[in-house]
N, C-alpha and C positions, 0 to 999 in steps of 0.2 A: 416499464415504460415501454408503449408497444408503436411497430411504426418505424422507420428510416427520420431524417431530418431531410427539411426540407431544403435543396443544393440551391433552389436558388434566390432565397434568403437567408444565411448563413449569418446566426446570430453571434459576436463575439464568445470566446471561450466554448464556442458551440462547434462540434463535429462539422468540415464541412467552411468554418473561418481564418480568416488569414492573419487574425488576433487571439493570441494563443489557445488554437483551438483541441479541445481534449478535455481543458478546466474542466469543462462544466460534469461529461461526462462522469471524470471521477470522483469530482462530490456524488451525485448523484448515486456511482454504483459504492462507497466508503456509507455510504447512508443505506441503505440495502444490507449490505454486510451486517452493518450495525443495528438495522433491527431485528437480521436473526438471532443477534451476539443474544439481543436484547431477551427474545424468547426464548434463548437457552438457560440464562442467566434465570428470570421469571419460573421457569418451570422446575429451580433448581437443578438443572444440568441434566435433565431429564431429555432422552431426543423428542421422545414423543408429544405430541404440538396438536391442540384443534386445528390449528393453520398446516398438518401435514408435517414431513421426518424432518426435523430440522439438521440431521448429519444430509440430506439429502441438499439443504438448500442453502448447509455452510459450503460447502462443497459449489453450488454451482456459482454463489456467491465474490468467495475468495476468487473462482476461478477470470468470473465477472470484473471485479478489480485491478488483478494482472492485469488481463489483458489493458483493461480502462491508464491504464499505465504504461503499457511497453507504448499503446499507442501515441500518447501524452510526453512522452520521451522520446519516440521515433517522428512525429511530427512537426517536434519545437525543435533545432536544430541548434537550439542556444542553449539549451542545459546540454548536449554530449559536447559544446565544443572547447577549448585550452583542456582534454582530460576531463571533462566533466563525466564523462560512459564509464573510465576508468578510475575511477577516482567513488564514483559511485555503488561499482560494484566491490572498491575495498571497504567503502565502511557497512552496504550492504552485509559483508562476510564476517566481517569485525562486530555486526552486530547480531545476526545470529547466532554467534561466539559467544558472544556477552549473554545471549537470550537462555542458552546454554547450559554458561558456566551460573547464571540465579538458578535453574533450575534444577540441578545438582542443587542446590546450597551449598556451593563453592566458598570460599569466605571472602572478604573484598580484594584483600592480596595475590587474590590468583587471580581475579578475573581477564580478560585480555584486555590489555589497552592499546588506543588506538595509532602509538608510533608502530604497534607493531606490523602492523595493515601499512603501513608508510601514509598516514595519516592525520594533522594535525591532531596533538596532546589536548582534552578537553579542558576546557574554565573549568576552576572548582568555585565552590560559589562564597564569597566576599563574606 
């Protein structure tokens, strides 16, 4: 999508709005990343695609998603209130460590636990 949002008439959830600005941008950017990942899946993991180099496209879309998330977090201060920013940083670290553990093939008893990151314990299925 090209062009800047119209600053005269911002829509709720859009950039320029006072009502959850950036939510719409996060959805847009994550969907664009999803489209590139779908092309990667559909190509059997080959980076060459009729629409271009999927690695280059993926880099752009990952950066765009990160920017949209940062904007959402920074413009909606309620997200960071009451220690929210620190909580999110600890949860992100835990999730990265957990995903790396899965990637290594660690057994479940070696998976990092949220309590190790000063997070509430995960609820188990009943």
